N, C-alpha and C positions, 0 to 999 in steps of 0.2 A: 837284106835284112831290113825290116820296117823301122822307121823313125819312131823311138819311144814317146816323143812329144805328140806325134800324130795319133799314136795308139791311145794315149791318155785322153786326147780330145775326143776321139771317136767313142770311147766308153762313156764319156760324159753326156754326149748328145744323141747317140744312136744306141738301139737295142743290140745286144751282143748275145747271140745264141739264144734268142727268145727271152732274155732276161729284161728286167726293167732298166730304163736308162737312169742316170743320176738325177736328171731333171724330173722325170716321172716319180722317182722315190722321194724327192724333196717336196713335190706337190702333194703327194699322198700323205707324207708326214705332216706337213703344214695343215692339211685339211683335217687330219685326225686330231691335231692339237686344237684347232679352231672348234671342232665338234665337241671335244671334251671340256674345254675351258671357256669357250665363248670367244667372239671376235674381240671383245674388250681386253682380252688377255695380252694381245699384241701391243695395245696402247699402253697398258700398264708396265710391260717389260721395257718398252721403248722409253717411257718417262724415267723409269729406274736407271736405265742405260745412260740417258742424258744427264741425270743428276750425278751419277758416278763420274761421267766424263768431266762435268763442270767441277766437281770437287778435286778431281786428279789434275786437270790441266788449267782450270781457271776460266773466267769469262773472256780473256784475251784470246784463248784458243778459238772460240766460236767466231770472234771478230776476224781473226786471221783467215779462217777457212771461208767465211763469208766474203772477204775481200778477194780471195783467190778465185772463188766461184764467180763473183761478179766480173772479175777481169776476163775469165774465160768466155763468159757470156758475151761480154762487150766485144772481144775479139772475133767471136763467132758470128754475131748478129749485127754488129756495128753500134756506134754510140747513140743513135737515135732510137734504138730498140726499147730502152726503158721508157722513153717519152711515149712511144706508141702503145705499150702495154699499160702505162699509167692512164693514158686517154681511154682505152678500152675499159679498164677497171672503173674509171670514173663515170663512163656512160652506163655501165651496168648498174652501179649504185644509184645513179640518177633515175634509171628505169624502175629499179626496185622500190625506191622511195615514192615514185609516182604511183606505182601499183598498190603500195600499202595505203597511201592516202585515199585512192579510189575505193579500196576495200573498206576502209574505215568510214567513209561517207555512206557507203551502201548498207552498212550496218546500223547507222544512226536513224 
């Protein structure tokens, strides 16, 4: 007899008897919502969800989950990771500023 957990996973990721998988159905539904309400709809409902979460759990909740996430990233990539991505970000900003100045001079 087949393991029920395996059967459940199979129906979520693979087509069964020519039917749509759960993943395909989710994508189709998401595309339909986007087409009907526009892509900004997701931004709006995300903002509302964030506000509701803040009201329900407080600002400390976001601080706690941010610290948990930061700890996981530090464990996965090492303590120098933040320094490396900060440097990359700084270089990108420096490049963008230089390009903006160059474009401003070209317009004068």
